[in-house]
Structures are given as C-alpha cells and as structure tokens.
Residue, then its C-alpha position, 0 to 999 in steps of 0.5 A: m499499499n502506498g503512502a496516499e492510500a494508507l493516509m486515505r484509509t486511515f481517515v476513513d477508518a476514523g470516520t473522516d470521509v469527505c475530502f475538499m480538495n484543490p489538488g496539483t502535481s504533488e497531490m496526484h496520488f491522493v487523487a488516484a487513491l480515491d478509486r481504490v478507497p471509495e468510502m472517501r467522498g472527494v469534492l472538488t473545488l475551484f479554489e483553495g479558499v473554497a476547499t478550506g471554508a468548506a471544511d470548516g462549514y462541514g466541521r461546524i456541522a458535523g461535529r468530526p473533521a473533514v479534509a482539505l487537500l491543498h497543493l504546496g505552500p501557494g495553495l495553502g497560502n490561498g486558503i489561508a483566509n478561511l483557515h483563519n476563520a476556522r481556528r477561530a470557530r475551533t472547527p475540527l478540520v485537517t488540512v493535508v498539504g502536498e510538499h515537493a519529493t524530498f530529493h527535490q526540495r534542496f533544488d528550490a524549484p519555482l513552488q518551493s516554500d516553507i509550508a510549516a511557516l505558512a501553516g503555524p499561525v493558523s493551525g494547532w498542530v502541525r507536521t511533516v510526514a518524515g517517512v512512508a512507514g509514519v504516515g498512517a500514524d501521523t494521519a491518525d495524530a492529525i485527526a486526534a488533534a483536530r477533534g480537540g478542536c483545531v485546524a491540524t496540518l499534515i505536510v506529505p512530501a510527494d515521494v511519501s505519497w507514492s512510496e509503498g510500505a505505508a500501513v493504516a494506523p488506528l486512531p487514539p482514544a479521544p480524551a474526555p473534555s476536562t471538566v471545571d472544578a468546584d472552586r470555579v463553579a463556587a466562584a462563578a455562582k458568587a459572582l452571579r449572585s452578589s454583583r450585576a453580572a453577565l454570563l458570556l456564552g461561547g462554543a458548545a454553550l451555544r446549543e440548546p443545553g447549555l442556552l437552557a442551563a445559562a437561562r436558569a442560572a441567570a433567572v435565579t440571580g438576576a444575571r444577564v446572558l450574552g453571546e459572542t458577536f459572531p458565533a461559530r454555530l448558535e441554535r435559534g428560534a421558537g422555544l430557546p431562550p433568545l440571546e443577545r449577541i455583542a454588537y459588532l460597533p464598539e460603542l454599541a457593545a459598551q453600551q451593552l455592557g455599561g453597569l456590569e461588574t463582572i462578566v463570567l466567560a463560559g466558552a468564550k473570551a474576553p470582549v474585544t473590539f474588532f479594531g483600535y479606533p482613536d480615543t476607543p478602548s480596545q475592551p468595551a467592558p466598563p473599567g473596573c469590570e472583573i472579567l471571571a475565567f470560568a469554562a474555557p473554550g475546549e472544556d466541558v462548558v455545558g457541563a460546567l453550565a449545568a453545575l453552576a445552574a445547580e449551584v445557584g438552586a436552579g437545578g435541572r427542573v425548569d419549574l425551579a427557574p423558569v425562563a423566558l423562551a421565544p415564542a413561535a413568531r413570524p412577521e408577515a411576508p413584507t411587500g413593496r420596497l426592499d431595503a434592509g427592513s424588508f429583507a429581513a421579514a422576508v427571511a423570517a416569513t419564510l424561513p423553513e424548519d431546521t434551516i442552516v443560516v450561514d450569515e455574512a450578510n454584514t451591514s444589510g443583515v442588521g435586522v435579521p436576528a431580531a426578526t428570526a428570534g420567533a422563526p422555526r428552530h435554525d442553526l446559525l454559523a457566523l463569520t468568527g474570524g472576520s475574514i471575509g469570503q466565508g459564506p459561500p463555501v461554508a455553505v457548501g460544506a454545511a450542505v454536505a455534512a447535512p444533506g436532509r436539511p436546507v441551507l441559506n446563505l445570507q451574503a454580502d455583495g462584496s464579499a460574495l466575490y471572494t469565493l463565488q467559485a463555491w457556486w460552482t461546487q454547489a451546482r456539481e454536487g446538486l447541493d440544497v442551498t439558497t444564496v441571497v446576495l445583498n447588493n448595495r453595490s458597495y463595501a458598505i461597512l468600509h463607509y463607516e469605518l473611513s470616518r471612524v478611525g478618523a481617515a481625513g477626507d471623504g471624497d470622490r478618489a476615496r469613495a471609489m475604492l469603496n464602491l462596486t459601481d463602474p461596472v456594478p456586478d451582475h451576480v445573476s449572470l455570474a451565478r449562471g455561468m457557474g451553473l446555478p439557477a439564479e433570479r434578481a429581486q427587486t421588490a420585497d414581493d420578488l424576494v419572497r416570492l423567490l426565496r419560497q420557489a427555491y425551498a420548494e425545489p431541490g438543489p441550489h438557487l441563487i437570488e440577487a437582491v437589489l437593495 
C-alpha cells in the first residue's frame, strides 16, 4: 500500500470521509487513491479558499473533521483566510498539504516554500511526514488533534505518497473534555449572586443544553446572558432562550456592557473590539469590570453551566427557574420596497424548519437576528474570524454535512466575489443551498470605517475604492455561469416569492436582492 492510500484509509476508518480538494501535481497520488478508497468522498473546488471554507462549514455541523487537500505552499496560502476563520471557530479540520518530493526540495524549484511556516499561524498542530512508514500514524495523530477543536496541518512529500510500505493506523482514544472544578463553579455562582453580572456564552454553550442551563442560572440570580458577536454555531428560534449577542460596533458594545461589575466567561473569550479606534478603548467592558474565567473553550462548558445552575439553586427542573423562551412568531411577508428591514422580514417569514443559516450579510443583515428570533428552529453559522469570503464555501460544507437540511446563505455582495467559485461546487454536487446576495453595490461597512478611524477626506477618489460600480457586478449572470439557477429580486414581493420557490425545489439557487 502506498502512502496516499494509507492516509485515505486511516481517514475513513476514523470516520473522516469527506475531502474538499484543489489538488496539483504533488497530490496526484491522493487523487488516484479515491478509486481504491471509495468510502472517501472527494469534492472538487475551484479555489483553495473554497476547500478550506467548506471543510470549516462541514466541521461545524458534523462535529468531526473534514479534510482540505491543498497544493504546496501557494495553495495553502490561498486557503489561509478561511483557515483563519476555522481556527477562530475551533472547528475540527485536517489540512493535508502536498510537498515536493524530499530529493527535489534542495533545488529550490519555483513552487518551493516554507509550508510549515505558512501553516503555523492558523493551525493548532503541524507535522511533516518523515517517511512512508509513519504516514498512517501521523494521519491518526492529525485527526486526534483536530478533534480537540483545531486546524491540524499534515504536510506530505510527494515521494511519501507514492512509496510503498505504508500501513493504516488506528485512531488514539479521544480524551474526555476537562471538567470545571467546584471552586470555579462556586466563584462563578458567587459573582452572579452578588454583583451586576453577565454570563458571556461561546462555543458549545450556544447549543440548546447550554442555553437552557445559562438561562436557568440567570433567572435565579438576575444576571444577564450574552453571546459572542460572531458564533461558530448558534441554535436559535422558537422554544429557545433568545440570546443577545455583543454588538460589532464598539460604542454599541460599550452601551450593552455598561454598568456590569462582572462578566463570567463560559466558552467565550473576553470581549474586545474588532479594531483599534482613536480615543476608543479596545475592551468595551466598563472600567473596573471583573472578567471571570469560568469555563474555557475546549473544556466541558455545558457540564459547567449545568453545575452552575445547580449551585445557584436552579437545578435541572424548569419549574425551579422558569425561563423566557422565544415564542413561535413570524412577521408577515413584506411587500413593496426592498431594503434592510423588508429583507429581514422576508427571511423570517419564509424560513423553513431546521435550516442552517450561513450569515455573511454584514451591514445589510442587521435586522435579521431580531426578525428570526421566533422563527422555526435553525442553526446560525457566523463569520467567526472576520475574514470575508466565508459564506459561500461554508454553505457548501454545511450542505455536505447535513444533506437533509436546507442551507440559506445570506451573503453581502462584496464578500461574495471573494469565493464565488463555491457556486460551481454547489451546482456540481447538487447541494440544497439557497444564496441571497445583498447587492448594495459597495463595501458598505468600509464607508462607516473610513470616518470612524479618523481617516481624512471622503472625496470621490476615496469613495471609488469602496464602491462596486462602473461596472456593477451582475451576480445573476455570474451564478448562471457557474451552473446555478439565478434570479433578481427588485422588490420585497419578489424576494418572498423567489425564496419560497427556491425552498420548494431541490438543489442550489441564487437570488440577487437589489437593495
């Protein structure tokens, strides 16, 4: 068995059976191995950033790693932006990067680069396979590392892939997540009881068990419950406690957190502004507010919240701590002018049960969280690392991970152009993804940021760098060129009709919503 086949078989034996790929010469033996390991599903992407983003979306929904197969250092470089988002999401993901044959590396061929150095900033684990005898064990170690909630990068020289003598390796047993000790539970309970406090939830705490435990603890103590600005995966909708997420804009976040004496972190990091602004604190919490590290990402956050609820007297019985749950409610289907408000209402009025919403709507999606609070249950996947171009590929991965669930990608027009190659993969794989491109013909957020950072001037030359005009990109034509059925919505009535039509028909669809 050669190294490439042993690697593939080690993956599928461990339940990692999807590979999003954009291969080159150094990865041809992995491509050939797909015929000998039919259990591995290969999904071709036209750009490495689509492969890495799709693996991120898959891992967030499946809860187990996918593989992103990339070509040498430049291929990894093209995929780094979405690996950055995956790292911030703590997504289980294995990146396999082909390398030149070991005997060829000393000649500094045109594609030679320091792959490990490129991988380091976005990976929690990096290893170069030293020889064919170790490829199975190295692959198993990569899977085990990724399952711990990180990007694991395995660099495989081409001669390791084609050499015979490799063997499949078993996966080491997964360690249980570390528990939060009684002292930390007691300290968090004391903080919730004795101060103006908030529980800040992230990671695994944003699923139903964590949300309910946090809501019970807050109901008894009077604390507030907040969520991360951009969660990796958040369960939302009717029957769940509504969650207020920390605002993106620093002044709004400061208002939300004003008056708090303690912020108790449960699977989240301390809040920080996305950028540094003149005369604006980088931490929006009020001066003197204590940041209490209760349950760290990667620990048993849900178990810790259950213990905290019990410690404050809420326990597991709902009647001990009645919590407010979002009632089933939808706005009426909007009519008339299409703007940010009617867009949010259209999404909420038509959203199917159990949808996966991939949200990269950015400025135009500001009204969607409130409008969909009482919509049917759905999962929200957000832009965790702020590196735009996440939406279309993450939608690919989510759809592959959950073929029975509809996927809705709410997509800003500027960032859609970073990874529109994902639409081709959606068409090729017949994925049930509905994309709504919000076309306001600009990088709208940057119009705000231009003045917020104190940049001088707002003239025609500066605005030209932020506007998507002359020409305006035609997303309908672009999508059709990638094989997607696509239509344009000029009014709210159009958008409602096209959303309902897309949900009723299997396969991918794109709607360009002109705001």
